[in-house]
C-alpha positions as CSV (number, residue, x, y, z in Angstrom):
1,M,128.0,104.1,48.8
2,R,124.6,104.2,48.3
3,H,122.9,103.0,44.6
4,C,121.0,104.1,42.9
5,L,118.0,101.9,40.2
6,V,117.7,104.8,38.0
7,V,114.3,103.2,35.4
8,D,113.5,105.4,32.1
9,D,112.9,103.4,28.4
10,S,115.4,106.2,27.5
11,D,118.8,105.1,27.4
12,I,119.9,108.9,26.5
13,I,118.1,109.7,29.7
14,R,119.8,106.5,31.7
15,K,123.3,107.2,30.6
16,V,122.5,110.8,31.4
17,A,122.2,110.0,35.9
18,H,124.3,108.1,35.6
19,H,127.2,109.3,34.2
20,I,125.4,112.3,37.3
21,L,125.8,109.8,40.0
22,E,128.5,108.9,39.1
23,E,130.5,111.9,39.7
24,V,128.7,112.1,43.2
25,H,129.6,108.3,44.1
26,V,126.0,106.9,44.0
27,T,126.4,103.4,42.2
28,S,123.9,102.6,39.9
29,T,122.9,100.4,37.8
30,E,119.3,100.8,35.0
31,A,116.0,99.2,33.9
32,E,113.7,100.2,30.4
33,S,111.3,99.2,31.6
34,G,108.7,98.7,35.4
35,P,108.8,94.9,35.3
36,E,112.9,95.6,35.0
37,A,113.1,97.3,37.5
38,L,110.4,94.8,40.4
39,E,113.1,92.2,39.4
40,R,116.1,93.7,40.1
41,C,114.8,95.5,43.5
42,R,113.4,91.5,44.1
43,S,117.8,91.1,44.0
44,A,119.1,93.5,45.7
45,M,117.0,96.4,47.1
46,P,118.5,99.2,45.8
47,D,119.0,102.9,48.1
48,L,117.6,105.4,45.8
49,I,115.9,104.8,42.6
50,M,115.1,107.9,39.6
51,L,111.5,106.9,38.1
52,D,110.1,108.0,34.5
53,W,107.1,108.9,34.9
54,Q,106.0,107.0,31.6
55,M,107.3,103.8,31.1
56,P,105.8,101.1,28.8
57,Q,104.5,97.6,30.3
58,M,103.8,98.4,33.7
59,S,103.0,103.0,34.7
60,A,104.9,104.5,37.3
61,V,101.8,104.1,39.9
62,D,101.6,100.2,39.4
63,F,105.6,99.8,39.7
64,L,105.3,102.5,43.1
65,Y,101.7,100.0,44.4
66,L,104.4,97.0,43.4
67,L,107.4,98.0,45.1
68,R,106.1,99.2,48.4
69,R,104.4,95.3,49.2
70,Q,108.2,94.4,48.4
71,P,109.6,92.7,51.4
72,G,111.7,96.3,52.0
73,G,110.0,97.5,49.4
74,D,109.8,101.0,51.8
75,R,113.2,101.3,52.0
76,P,113.9,103.3,48.7
77,F,113.6,106.5,48.1
78,V,111.8,107.0,45.1
79,I,112.1,110.4,42.7
80,Y,109.3,110.6,40.3
81,C,111.2,112.2,37.3
82,T,108.7,113.7,34.5
83,T,108.6,116.2,31.9
84,E,104.8,117.9,32.9
85,N,104.2,120.1,36.2
86,D,100.6,118.8,36.6
87,P,99.6,119.0,40.6
88,E,97.2,116.4,40.1
89,D,100.5,114.0,38.4
90,I,102.3,115.0,41.5
91,T,99.9,114.2,44.2
92,K,99.3,110.1,42.2
93,A,102.5,109.9,42.7
94,F,103.2,111.0,46.0
95,Q,100.2,108.9,47.3
96,A,101.0,105.8,45.0
97,G,104.8,106.8,47.4
98,A,107.3,108.1,45.4
99,N,109.3,110.5,48.0
100,D,109.8,114.0,45.2
101,Y,110.3,114.2,41.9
102,L,111.9,115.9,39.7
103,I,111.8,117.5,36.0
104,K,112.3,116.2,33.5
105,P,114.2,117.3,31.1
106,Y,117.0,117.4,34.6
107,D,120.8,118.4,34.3
108,R,123.9,118.3,37.2
109,D,122.8,120.0,38.6
110,S,118.8,119.6,39.5
111,V,119.9,115.6,40.0
112,I,122.9,116.6,42.7
113,D,120.8,118.9,44.8
114,K,117.5,116.8,44.8
115,L,120.5,115.0,46.3
116,C,121.3,116.7,48.8
117,A,118.2,117.8,49.1
118,I,117.2,114.0,50.5
119,G,119.7,114.2,53.1
120,A,121.3,111.4,50.0
121,I,124.2,112.4,50.0
122,D,126.7,115.5,50.9
123,R,127.4,119.0,48.6
124,P,129.8,118.5,46.4
125,K,133.1,120.3,46.7
126,T,133.5,123.2,43.6
127,R,136.2,122.0,41.9
128,G,138.7,124.4,39.7
129,F,138.8,128.8,41.1
130,S,136.5,130.4,44.1
131,H,134.2,132.6,42.1
132,E,133.5,134.4,45.4
133,M,135.4,138.2,46.2
134,D,138.0,139.1,48.9
């Protein structure tokens, strides 16, 4: 089972991400700051990281720089999450070590689409009735 570290200073965002990940059988832990996230990575390196772009105490760029220099820090797939679709910030995130990005506020479908696109999960089967016509 895949494990995702959700790094965001918003408790609500972390909880939303946790519930979405749980639904697709991805375990998750949470961190509300860059230093806390680095400590969690040192204890157990996750497979995935959903990283808030703007955090207190440490920027996402600084976190990525330090993460990628940790033993095993090259392994996690990092999705940086931002409220702004700023090409300059996206470029900075990729240069610092992010693998992809997601615009907030995200919802179930956008997270699942991103996880499927990167190969972290298989597309969940839809529940209920089929909407296809014969």
